[in-house]
DOFI-223012 format. One record per residue (C-alpha): residue in one letter; x, y, z. Coordinates in steps of 0.25 Angstrom, whole numbers, padded with zeros to 4 digits, always signed. Each point is the difference from the previous one (the first is absolute). Layout:
N
AXYZ/...
This chain:
762
M+0000+0000+0000/L+0006+0013-0003/A-0001+0012+0009/P-0005+0012-0007/P+0010+0010+0007/A+0015-0002-0006/A+0005+0005+0013/A-0006+0000+0015/E-0002+0013+0009/P+0013+0003+0006/F+0002-0008+0013/V-0013-0007+0000/H+0004-0012+0009/K-0013-0004+0007/V-0013-0001-0008/P-0014-0003+0005/L-0007-0013-0006/S-0016+0001+0000/H-0004-0015+0000/P-0009-0005-0004/D-0001+0010-0010/E+0014-0003-0004/T+0003-0009-0013/A+0012-0008-0001/E+0004+0009-0012/S-0001+0013+0009/V+0009-0006+0011/I+0010-0004-0009/A+0000+0013-0007/K+0001+0007+0014/A+0011-0009+0004/A+0008+0003-0013/S+0001+0015+0003/V+0003+0001+0016/V+0014+0006+0001/P+0008+0000+0013/S+0001+0012+0009/P+0013+0009+0000/R+0004-0007+0013/Q-0002-0014-0006/I+0008+0004-0013/A+0012+0004+0010/F-0002-0013+0007/H+0000-0008-0014/E+0013+0007-0004/L+0007-0004+0014/E-0001-0015-0006/Y+0010-0006+0011/T+0000+0002+0014/C+0005-0005+0013/F-0008-0006+0011/I+0006+0000+0014/H-0005-0010+0011/F+0008+0004+0014/G-0006-0002+0013/P+0001-0009+0013/N-0003-0013-0011/T+0014+0004-0004/F+0006-0005+0013/T-0009-0010+0004/G+0000-0007-0014/V-0015-0002-0002/E-0008+0006-0011/W-0012+0005+0008/G+0003+0005+0014/T-0011-0002+0011/G+0000+0013+0005/M+0004-0005+0014/E+0015+0000-0003/D+0009+0007+0009/P+0002+0013-0008/A+0015+0001+0005/V+0003-0011-0010/F+0000+0011-0011/D+0015+0004+0001/P+0008+0003-0012/G+0011+0006+0008/D+0008+0012-0006/T+0000-0007-0013/L-0012+0004-0006/D+0003+0005-0014/T-0011+0005-0007/D+0010+0008-0010/Q+0005-0014-0005/W-0015-0005-0003/C-0002+0013-0008/R+0014-0001-0007/I-0002-0015-0004/A-0015+0002-0005/A+0004+0013-0007/E+0011-0007-0007/A-0008-0013-0003/G-0010+0010-0007/M-0011+0001+0010/T-0007+0012+0002/M-0008+0000+0013/M+0002-0005+0014/L-0013-0006+0006/I+0003-0004+0014/T-0010-0007+0011/V-0001+0010+0011/K-0010-0009+0007/H-0002-0015-0004/H-0011-0009+0005/D+0007-0001+0014/G-0002+0015+0002/F+0013+0005+0004/C+0003+0013-0006/I+0013+0004-0005/W-0002+0015+0001/Q-0001+0010+0011/T-0015-0001+0002/R-0006+0007+0011/Y-0011-0010+0001/N+0008-0012+0004/D+0011+0000+0009/I+0001-0014+0004/F+0000-0009-0012/S+0008+0010-0009/V+0014+0006-0001/R-0005+0010+0012/G-0001-0011+0009/I+0013-0008-0001/P+0015+0002+0003/W+0005+0002-0014/R+0005+0014-0002/D-0006+0003+0014/G-0014+0000-0005/Q+0004+0011-0011/G+0002-0009-0011/D-0008+0003-0013/V+0001-0010-0012/L-0008+0008-0009/R+0006+0013+0002/E+0014-0006-0004/L-0006-0007-0011/A-0007+0014-0005/E+0013+0007+0000/S+0008-0010-0007/C-0011-0001-0011/R+0002+0015-0001/R+0015-0002-0001/Y-0001-0010-0011/G-0013+0005-0008/L-0009-0010+0004/K-0015+0001+0003/L-0005-0005+0013/G-0012-0008+0004/V-0006-0006+0012/Y-0007-0012+0004/L-0009+0001+0012/S-0007-0014+0004/P-0015+0002+0003/A+0001-0013+0007/D+0007+0003+0013/L+0003-0013+0010/F+0006+0008+0011/Q-0014+0009+0001/I-0008-0013+0000/E+0009-0007+0011/H+0002+0011+0009/P-0009+0001+0012/D-0002+0014-0004/G+0001-0001-0015/L-0008+0008-0009/Y-0003-0010-0011/G-0015-0006+0001/N-0002+0006+0014/E-0014+0004-0003/S+0002+0014+0002/P-0011+0009-0005/Y+0002+0009-0012/R+0001+0015+0004/P+0004+0014-0006/S+0015-0001-0001/V+0011+0010-0004/I+0011-0005-0008/P+0012+0003+0005/T-0006-0004+0014/D+0008+0005+0013/P+0006-0013+0004/A-0002+0003+0015/S-0016+0002-0003/F-0001-0011-0011/S-0011-0007+0008/S-0005+0011+0010/D-0001+0011-0010/P+0002-0005-0015/M-0005+0015-0005/K+0014+0006+0006/V+0009+0003-0011/R+0015-0005+0002/E+0008+0014+0003/D+0013-0004-0008/R-0006-0004-0013/P+0008+0006-0012/E-0002+0015-0003/G-0011+0002-0010/A-0004-0015+0000/P-0015-0002+0000/V-0009-0005+0011/F-0010-0012-0004/E-0013-0004+0007/F-0006-0013-0001/E-0010-0009+0007/A+0010-0010+0005/D+0002-0012+0010/D+0012-0001+0009/Y+0008-0009-0011/N-0004+0008-0012/R+0005+0013+0007/Y+0013-0006+0004/F+0002-0004-0014/L-0005+0012-0006/N+0011+0008+0011/Q+0010-0009-0005/L-0003+0002-0015/Y+0002+0015+0003/E+0013-0002+0007/L+0006-0007-0013/L-0006+0009-0009/T+0004+0014+0006/E+0013-0002+0007/Y+0009-0008-0010/G+0000+0007-0014/P-0008-0004-0012/I-0007-0014+0000/H-0003-0006-0014/E-0006-0013+0004/V-0009-0004+0013/W+0000-0015+0000/F-0013-0007+0008/D+0001-0015+0001/G-0012-0007+0000/A+0006-0013+0009/H-0006-0002+0013/P+0007-0010+0009/K-0011+0001+0010/R-0012+0009+0003/K-0007+0006+0012/G-0014+0006+0004/G-0004+0001-0014/Q+0009+0012-0003/T-0003+0007-0013/Y+0008+0011-0008/I-0005+0014-0004/K+0008-0001-0012/D-0007+0012-0008/E+0006+0008+0011/W+0014-0006-0001/F+0000+0003-0015/S-0006+0015+0001/M+0010+0002+0010/I+0012-0005-0008/R-0005+0008-0013/E+0001+0013+0007/L+0013-0003+0008/A+0008-0008-0011/P-0007+0004-0013/D+0011-0006-0008/A-0001-0015+0007/V-0007-0011-0006/I-0008-0009+0010/F+0003-0015-0002/G-0012-0008+0006/G-0009+0013-0004/P-0004+0007-0013/D+0014+0001-0007/V+0008-0013+0000/R-0004-0014+0003/W+0006-0014+0004/C+0004-0009-0012/G-0006-0012+0005/N+0012-0007+0005/E+0013+0003+0009/A+0009-0009-0010/G+0003+0011-0011/R-0009-0008-0010/T-0007+0009-0010/R-0012-0002-0008/D-0001-0002-0015/A-0010+0012-0001/E+0001+0010+0009/W-0012+0010-0001/N+0001+0013+0009/V-0015+0003+0000/L-0009-0008+0010/P-0013+0000+0005/V-0001+0006+0014/E-0012+0001+0009/S+0005+0012+0009/K+0013+0007+0004/A+0000-0006+0014/E-0001-0014-0008/S+0010+0004-0012/G+0012-0007+0007/K-0006-0015+0002/D+0010-0009-0006/R-0003-0005-0014/P+0007-0014-0001/A-0008-0005-0012/D+0010-0003-0012/N-0010+0007-0011/V-0003+0011+0009/G-0003+0013-0009/A-0004-0009-0012/D-0011+0005-0008/E-0010-0013+0004/N+0002+0005+0015/I-0001+0015+0000/V-0014-0001-0008/L-0007-0008+0010/G-0004+0011+0010/E+0006-0006+0012/Y+0014-0008+0004/E+0004-0010+0010/V+0011+0001+0009/Y+0003-0012+0009/G-0014-0004-0001/E-0007+0013+0003/T-0007+0006-0010/H+0001+0016-0003/R-0009+0008-0008/A+0008+0007-0013/N-0004+0015+0003/Y+0013+0006-0007/L+0011-0002-0008/Y+0013+0003+0006/Y+0014+0000-0006/L+0008-0008+0011/I+0015-0002-0003/P+0005-0014+0003/E+0011-0001+0009/I+0009-0013-0001/N+0005-0002+0014/T+0011-0011+0005/S+0012-0002+0008/I+0014-0002-0004/R+0000-0009+0012/A-0007-0012+0004/G-0009+0008+0009/W-0003+0014+0002/F+0009+0002+0012/W+0014-0003+0001/R+0002-0013+0008/N+0014-0005-0001/E+0012-0003-0009/H+0001-0015+0001/E-0013-0004-0007/Q-0008+0012-0005/A+0000+0000-0016/V+0003+0012-0008/R-0005+0002-0013/S+0010+0000-0011/A+0002+0011-0009/D-0005-0008-0011/D-0013-0002+0007/V-0001+0015+0005/F+0002+0004-0015/D-0009-0009-0006/I-0011+0005+0010/Y+0004+0014-0003/E-0003-0002-0016/R-0013-0007+0003/A-0005+0010+0010/V+0004+0013-0005/G-0001-0005-0014/G-0014-0006+0003/N-0005+0013+0004/G+0002+0000+0014/V+0009+0007+0011/F+0010-0010+0006/L+0002+0001+0014/L+0012-0010+0006/N+0000-0001+0015/V+0015+0001+0005/P+0000-0002+0015/P+0012+0005+0008/D+0006-0009+0010/R+0002+0001+0015/Y+0011+0010-0002/G-0009+0009-0008/R+0007-0002-0013/F-0003-0008-0014/A+0007-0013+0000/E+0011-0004-0009/R-0007-0010-0009/D-0012+0009-0001/T+0009+0012-0004/A+0007-0009-0011/S-0013-0004-0005/L-0006+0014-0001/L+0013+0007-0006/E+0001-0011-0011/A-0015+0001-0003/G+0002+0015+0000/R+0012-0001-0009/R-0008-0008-0011/I-0012+0009+0001/R+0008+0012-0003/E+0008-0006-0010/T-0012-0006-0007/Y-0010+0011+0001/H+0006+0012+0002/D+0009-0002-0014/H-0010+0006-0011/S+0012-0001-0010/L-0007-0011-0008/M-0010+0011-0003/E+0009+0011-0006/G-0003+0003-0014/A-0013-0007+0000/T-0012+0005-0008/S-0015-0004+0001/D-0013+0003-0008/A-0004+0004+0014/P+0010+0009+0004/A-0006+0003+0015/L+0004-0015+0004/L+0015+0005-0001/D-0001+0013+0010/S-0001-0009+0013/S-0011+0009+0004/L-0013-0006+0006/D-0008+0013-0004/T+0002-0002-0016/Y-0005-0012-0007/W-0004-0008-0012/Q-0015-0004+0000/A-0006-0010-0010/D-0013+0003-0007/S-0007-0013+0004/A+0002-0010+0012/T+0012-0006-0008/G+0012+0006-0007/S+0014-0001-0003/V+0013+0009+0000/E+0013-0001-0006/I+0015+0003+0006/T+0012+0000-0009/L+0014+0001+0005/P+0012+0005-0008/E+0007-0013-0001/P-0004-0015+0006/R+0002+0000+0014/V+0001-0012+0011/F-0010+0001+0012/N-0009-0010+0008/R-0009+0010+0007/A-0011+0010-0003/V-0007+0011+0008/L-0014+0005-0004/Q-0009+0010+0008/E-0014+0005-0002/A-0005+0014+0001/I-0006-0003+0013/T+0002+0015+0005/R-0009+0004-0012/V-0009-0010-0004/G+0000-0012+0009/Q+0005-0015+0000/R-0007-0007-0012/V+0009-0011-0007/A-0005-0014+0003/N+0009-0007-0009/H+0012+0004-0009/A+0013-0006-0007/L+0014+0004-0005/D+0005-0003-0014/A+0014+0000-0006/W+0004+0001-0014/I+0009-0011-0003/N+0004-0006-0014/G-0012+0008-0007/E-0011-0003+0009/W-0006+0004+0013/I+0002-0010+0010/E-0007+0000+0013/I+0010+0000+0012/A-0008+0003+0013/T-0015+0002+0003/A-0007+0004+0014/Q-0013+0005+0005/T-0001+0013+0007/I+0009+0012+0000/G-0005+0011+0008/Y+0013+0008+0006/K+0010-0009-0004/R+0002-0013-0007/I+0013-0008+0000/L+0000-0009-0012/R+0012-0011+0001/F+0004-0009-0011/P+0013-0007-0006/E+0010+0009-0007/T-0005+0007-0012/T+0008+0007-0010/T-0009+0009-0010/D+0000+0014-0005/K-0016+0001+0000/L-0011-0003+0010/R-0014+0000+0000/V-0010+0001+0012/R-0014-0006-0002/I-0012+0002+0009/L-0009-0012-0001/E-0011+0003+0010/S-0004+0013+0008/R-0010+0006+0008/A-0002+0012-0009/N+0010+0007-0009/P+0013-0004+0006/T+0012+0009+0000/L+0015-0001+0002/A+0008+0011+0008/T+0015-0006-0001/F+0007-0010-0006/S+0015-0006+0001/I+0009-0012-0002/H+0011-0004+0010/H+0010-0011+0001/Y+0002-0010+0013/E+0013-0007+0001/A-0004-0012+0010/P+0011-0003+0010/L+0002-0013+0006/P-0010-0006+0008/S-0001-0003+0015/L+0000-0015+0002/D-0012-0009+0004/I+0006-0010+0011/H-0007-0012+0006/A+0001-0013+0004/D-0009-0014-0002/A-0004-0010+0010/D+0013-0007-0002/G+0008+0013+0003/K+0006+0002-0014/V+0001+0015-0003/V-0005+0006-0012/I+0006+0013-0005/Q-0007+0007-0012/A-0003+0013-0006/P-0016+0003+0003/T-0010+0002-0011/A-0008+0008+0009/R+0005+0008+0012/A+0001-0010+0012/F-0004+0007+0012/A-0008-0008+0012/W-0007+0012+0006/K-0012+0004-0009/P+0006-0004-0013/H-0007+0008-0011/G+0003-0012-0011/Q+0005+0009-0011/G+0014+0002-0007/D+0008-0001-0011/D+0008-0013-0003/T+0014+0005+0002/T+0007-0013-0002/Q+0013+0002-0007/S+0004-0012-0009/T+0015+0004+0001/M+0002+0003+0015/V+0007-0009+0009/I-0004-0002+0016/H+0009-0001+0011/F-0003-0004+0013/T+0008-0002+0015/T-0007-0008+0012/D+0012+0004+0009/G-0007+0014+0004/T+0010+0008-0009/T-0006+0008-0011/P+0001-0005-0014/T+0010+0005-0011/P+0002-0005-0015/A+0011-0008+0007/S-0010-0008+0008/P-0005-0013-0003/V-0010-0001-0014/Y-0014-0005+0003/E-0003-0011-0010/A-0008-0009+0007/P-0010-0001+0013/V+0009+0002+0011/P-0001-0011+0013/M-0001+0006+0012/P-0005-0011+0009/H+0003+0007+0013/G-0005+0013-0004/G+0009+0013+0000/H+0002+0013-0006/I+0001+0003-0014/M+0003+0013-0009/A+0001+0001-0015/I+0002+0011-0011/A-0002-0001-0015/V+0011+0004-0008/E+0000+0003-0016/G+0013+0007-0006/E+0004+0011+0010/R-0013+0001+0005/T-0004-0006+0014/G-0013+0000+0005/P-0005+0001+0015/V+0003-0009+0011/S-0012-0010+0004/E+0001-0007+0012/S-0009-0010+0008/R+0000-0008+0013/I-0002-0015-0003/G-0006-0009+0010/L+0001-0015+0002/P-0006-0007-0012/A-0015-0003+0003/S+0003-0015-0003/S+0008-0001+0011/L-0011+0004+0010/R-0010-0008+0006/I-0011+0003+0010/H+0002-0005+0013/S-0013+0003+0007/V-0011+0010-0002/S-0012+0005+0010/S-0011+0002-0010/E-0002-0002-0015/H-0012+0001-0007/S+0000-0011-0009/N+0009-0006-0011/E-0001+0011-0009/Y+0004+0009+0010/A+0011-0010+0007/A+0012+0006+0007/T+0008-0006-0011/N-0003+0011-0008/A+0008+0009+0008/I+0012-0006-0004/D-0003-0006-0015/G+0007+0012-0006/N-0013+0005-0008/P-0005+0012+0005/A-0014-0003-0007/T-0003-0010+0011/F-0001+0003+0014/W-0001-0006+0015/H-0014+0004+0008/T-0004-0003+0013/N-0013-0006+0002/W-0012+0011-0003/S-0012-0010+0003/T+0004-0001+0014/S+0007+0014+0000/P+0010-0004+0012/P+0007+0013+0006/H+0014+0004-0001/P+0011-0005+0004/H+0002-0009-0012/E+0013-0008-0001/L+0007-0006-0013/V+0013-0007+0002/I+0010-0002-0011/D+0011-0011+0000/I+0012+0006-0008/G+0006-0014-0001/Q+0014+0004+0005/A+0006+0008+0011/L+0003+0013-0005/P+0002+0014+0006/L-0012+0009-0005/A+0000+0015-0003/G-0015+0001-0001/F-0013-0002-0008/T-0008+0004-0011/Y-0016+0001+0000/L-0008+0001-0012/P-0014+0002+0003/R-0012-0006-0009/Q+0001+0006-0014/D-0014-0004-0005/K-0007+0012+0005/A+0002+0013+0008/V-0008-0005+0012/P+0005+0000+0014/D-0005-0016+0003/G+0013-0007+0004/M+0010+0011+0000/V+0008+0000+0012/E+0002+0013+0006/T+0009-0003+0012/G+0006-0012+0006/E+0012-0007+0005/V+0011-0010-0006/S+0009-0009+0008/V+0011-0010-0004/S+0003-0014+0006/P+0011-0011-0003/D-0009-0012+0003/G-0014+0005-0001/E-0001-0001+0015/N+0008+0011+0006/W-0002+0014-0005/S+0005+0014+0000/D-0005+0011+0006/P-0011+0006-0011/V+0004+0012-0008/P-0013+0009-0003/F-0003+0005-0014/S-0010+0010-0006/F-0004+0002-0013/G-0009+0012-0003/N-0010+0004-0012/L-0001-0015-0006/V-0012+0002-0007/N+0004+0013-0008/D+0014-0007-0001/P+0000-0014-0001/S+0015-0001-0004/Q+0010-0009+0006/R+0006+0004+0013/T+0014-0003+0006/F+0003-0001+0015/L+0014-0002+0004/F+0004-0004+0014/P+0006+0010+0009/D+0012-0010+0001/T+0003-0013-0009/T-0005-0012+0007/A+0008-0012+0004/P+0000-0012-0010/T-0016-0004+0001/R-0009-0010-0008/Y-0014+0005+0004/F-0006+0013-0003/R-0014+0003+0008/F-0009+0011-0006/T-0011+0005+0009/S-0011+0010-0003/R-0005+0009+0010/T-0009+0010-0006/G-0006+0000-0014/A-0003+0012-0010/A-0012+0008+0003/G-0002-0009+0013/K-0001-0013-0007/P+0000-0013+0007/F+0007-0008-0011/A+0015-0001-0004/A+0004-0004-0014/A+0014+0001-0009/A+0002-0002-0014/E+0015-0002+0002/I+0008+0000+0013/G+0015+0001-0004/I+0013-0004+0009/L+0011+0008-0001/P+0013-0006+0004/A+0012+0008+0006/S+0010-0006-0010/T+0004-0009-0009/P+0005-0013+0007/
């Protein structure tokens, strides 16, 4: 259906729908002309931003805190270095730092006047005067980065504390923001005297928690310089008292205090639907919305925004139906972490995404009509760790060398010259729903990437399918196809040499536009290597065909296998070099150990990959088990080397914790620790062991003192966990795994795999 106007009214990023009067054609026509607001355009152009998770969880080693931690556990000492964060982020090509100033536990890392217990005001670090956000804001200014804040609506401290405000069933009363802290409850209409000069005063009807939340927002938006994104997470580890949020008031205050800020979980930016960096083949920016307060609801469906969905008059989120009263322009933000988890946990087992993976997600996210938000969690010293830094800088080098170089377009001409001026405001537009444009180069050039952009700032997103052709041997050859374009589409394909290209628009919601076009060349470096052992302890080393990362894998990636590369490895703890043994066949490691490997091709050397290998699953036996549901969920599944099967305690009788599993390792060996892989079939808490203890025995009768373990956030992060004993055990034959609590309070225990880590090779 062709939209009557050639261009939309400037900056119409929200249009009403009049169901049941709307026809499918009229809804599609409206969607084809919705454009981003100025703040959304600026956010699109950020492209690649940095997420910072830093708080008590950094020091406790869990993903989700409880709100009942000793706040003094937060202590980065004198080594906190926000300049280091910003220097590395800027060098990596990132444009904004978004920091979790309050995560779900409720701990506040800025000098808030409204919480002097569970915040930096109430701890010994820097005598209660520390302010992580202030230091970061100053660093952002020094390094030319924008600043965003993540303020969790969920707040376990305010839920669990005896005088906590969350869900305390307080009445809604007239309240001024900013409220005098001393009169917060007794006189909520008393204005805080030390508000910044000239800052406005707001009046809302609010209960205690919403008043608390609004006051904290006010502090963040008036005392730390310009804020460019406010991030509201929809996750809730626990609720209380029927607490609700007055989001319209939150949003209106943000609009006045931070007019350049986009709101994630609100009317500007939406979650991409996963935390793995996975992108949709078709990412539409215009979605149906019930109301401004409901605009931030998650949209996890794969076909969100598709024609057949936006014309229905309603939409569904997690089984709840909403009426489609408006069409909103909502930018998808693709968020994931460089580490296996949102918070830094340790350096001995927490995986870090390779530069291959980061670059791959960048191309898919930024080149898939989204903004890439990559989490880089500082360590307990308040610094980016070495592995994270190396991956970031290498990925940044690739981005810079591939996409900041426009030399391949020098001297190019086109029958649509607007495509060559790098501006979103000038564009070619077809006369119908399809069309094509040609680009001619001065001579044949070699490339394997192409970048296209629609005129979203002036017309809107319209293209549904398109193709790229190259003139080769006297004919047009199709070299790439994709669906939507939107703000930006990066096409990836094998190396091609030509002096003439053609873009074909195959399907569009209305007369399509193209604003920019460019070609680029990416020289793939040698890959990180996959290392894994089979059930018999034979270790396979190979180049991944898709990026291998156990935590929230996105299942996407280029095949970077190099036919001429040689793999070198070591098993003695030393870093491999081109002089190390050559990998030619699976490496027998019947007693486990530590293996490292690199790929070498000519003068090039790839990154070091490493893995700690446990005892072969085939050498282990079940000595005893306290409970198992059936043969299908037998204890032997926990040591069969197959992550798809799992041991599960009986759920018919549901015996409570503790549950016990004893493994016979077949020989007396000193042990360094164990690995625990929770069930992998689905993300449910049933059987996931959150806390427990382990002990060892030389004979199965006399046991060592139990050593406690704790694994947090298993449901959201069902990746393998590694636990190392404080000291290497004496030679022992039996290993006892005992559960104490299950995730979400479940009474069951389960394990897909329990691995035994030997201290050394005998």
